[in-house]
C-alpha positions, 0 to 999 in steps of 0.5 A: 574916121575909118579904122585904117586911118586911125592906125596911120599915126602908129604906122608912121611912128613905127616907120620912123623907129625902123629907120632910126634903128636901121641908121643905128645898125649901119653906124654900128657896122661902120664902127665894127669895120673900123675896129677890124681895120685897126686890128689888121693894121696892128697885126701887119705892123707887128709882123713888119716889125718882127721881120725887121727885128729878125733881120737886125738880129742876124746883122748883130744887135746889142743886148739893149737893142734886143730888149727894146725890140722885144719890149716894143713887140710885147706892147704891140701884142698887148695892143692887138689883144685889146683891139681883138676885144674891141672887135669882139664887142663891136661884133656883139653890138652889130648883132644886137643892133641888127636884131633890134632893127629886124624887130622894128622892121617886123613890127612896122610890116605887121602894122602895114598889113593890118592897115592894108587888111582894114582898108580892103575890108572898108573898100568891100563894105563901101562897094557893098553899100553902093551896090545896095544903094544901086539895087534900091534906086529903081524901087525909089524911082517907081514908088515916086510915080 
């Protein structure tokens, strides 16, 4: 068995690990994008609600209605703060999964290069043997005469 052939199973495993890490990274990106979308929606909703509060307060609100608006806006602000934390954690997970994917990709490429290098050496050795055999052939033919 050639030295390059012995590395093929290792290369296959590393390719599978690279693909798996790539899929995980893609899923992490999708989750981070979804978290950012939710944050944007919360901010937009709070802005819309704040404008509605201002318009209602100009038209005249009771003290109870003002308190209800403020309580609700405070809850939205808390939800926004929580979602910002989720977005930050999502970004960290994205960075981590990207690093892992790149490491696996680098390792896979390195093994591919080693295999390619060994195949090249094996090919050169085979050509050298064939050349030697060709050079020795005429000598064998004359020695049989």
